[in-house]
Residue, then its C-alpha position, 0 to 999 in steps of 0.5 A: m583497429p584499436r582494441v576496445t575494453r569494456g571492463t569498467q562498464h562490466v564492473k559498474r553494471r555488476k556493482n550496481l546490481l549487487k548494490k540492489t540485492k545487498g540485503m538478500m539472503w544466501g547467494r542472491k546477494s553475492k552471485i551475479r546470476l542469482a542476483r540478476v534473477a532476484e532483482l528482476k523478481a523484486g522489481k516485479y513484486a514492487y510494481r505489483d504491490r504498489r497497486v495492491k497496497k491501495r486495495t489493502f488500505r481500502q479494506l482496512w478502512q472498510v473494516r474500521l468503519n464497520a467496527a465503528v458503526r455497528p455499536l451505533g446501530l448501522s451496518y457499513s453498507r447502510f452507513m455508506d449509503g447514508i453518507h452519499k445521500a446526505g451529501i457528505e463528501l468525506d472519503r473512507k480514509i478520513l472517516s476511518t481516521l475520525a472513527k479511530d481518533q475522534p469518536q465524538v465527531f464520528e458519532a455526530i456524523v452518524a447521528h446526522i446520517k440517521k435523521 
């Protein structure tokens, strides 16, 4: 039976692993055993944080909206209730951007809600 060498596959696998851990500190960028663990954990955090990012941005939009409507005499919850009752179908991201970049338009929306 012929001898099977798998050296090229082994080298390729290690090279790809070290490519993924290139910017890491200490032995995690150069030692295979440490790099393998680091790459697995990095993948877990990346997967988790792609979902956490959505929560974080929603929190940011809520804080921005609350800060924008307080001087106009509303709270965030009253503002969102008014948005839904008025039938305005703008989401928090768009409203937050309006409040930050175009305050006159945002004030017009708040005035429409207060009626």
